[in-house]
N, C-alpha and C positions, 0 to 999 in steps of 0.2 A: 470481557467480562470474560479472563488468562482463563485456560482448560484444557487437563488434558487429552486428548487422542492421542490411540496407540491402534499397537496392525495387534491380530484376538492374535489370544496368547504367544507370542512371542516376544511379550516384557518390553515391548519397543513403547512408550511416550514419547513423546510433543506437544509446545505447551504452543496454545492457538490462541489466537489475540483480535477481540476484536473489534472494528471499524467501522465509519460508516463515510464510504466511496461519494460521492456526489447525488447527498443525501440516502444514499440506504444502505444498509448498513451487510454485512459484507464478513468473516473467518478467513482469514493470514496464519501461515504460519507463525510459533515464534522469532525475533528475533530478524521477518522481513523488514528490509532498504524500500526509504516510495523506490528511489532506478528497478530493483525486484519487483515490487507492483505495476508498472506501469509497461512492464513488459509480458508483464498476466494477466495485461488486459490486452495484450496485445497493441502498443501503438508506443511510438518512438519516440523520443522524448530529447528530440531537437522541436518537435512542431507540436509540443503540448507544458505547460509552466503551469503550478499543482500550489496549491493553496491547504496549507496545513494547522492548523488551531484559526486558521486567522491570516495568515505566518506565509507569506510568498515563500516558498523554499529555492534556496537556486541553484540553475543548476548543475555548476557545478558539485552541493552539497546533494544530489540526489541516494549515491553510491553511500552515503557518511551517515545519509536519516535514515533510523530506523522510527518503527512507526512501535507507535508506544498503546496500551488498547482503550483502550478509546480515542479516538484521536478521528477525528472530521476533518479529510479531504477535499477535497475541490478540485478536479482534474480540464483543463482547457483544453479542445481541439488549436492548431488557428488551423486556417482549411482557406488557400487562395484561391484566386478567383480573379476570375481577367475581364 
């Protein structure tokens, strides 16, 4: 659900988008991209695969894919080992 939040008394409001990331509800600023979400989570883009609403988001599209209210995001981190 999109809602506005703002600084008290400053007259500034910012839209918020509610999404689900790996099964957990999360609010992000309006117009957040997949790339920004990955960075906010402290992950490295080259080490993750992202699915948005059951569709893989190619790495080349991360910076252009804007999250929408109600999106369900799954992020898988690659772990190397030997």
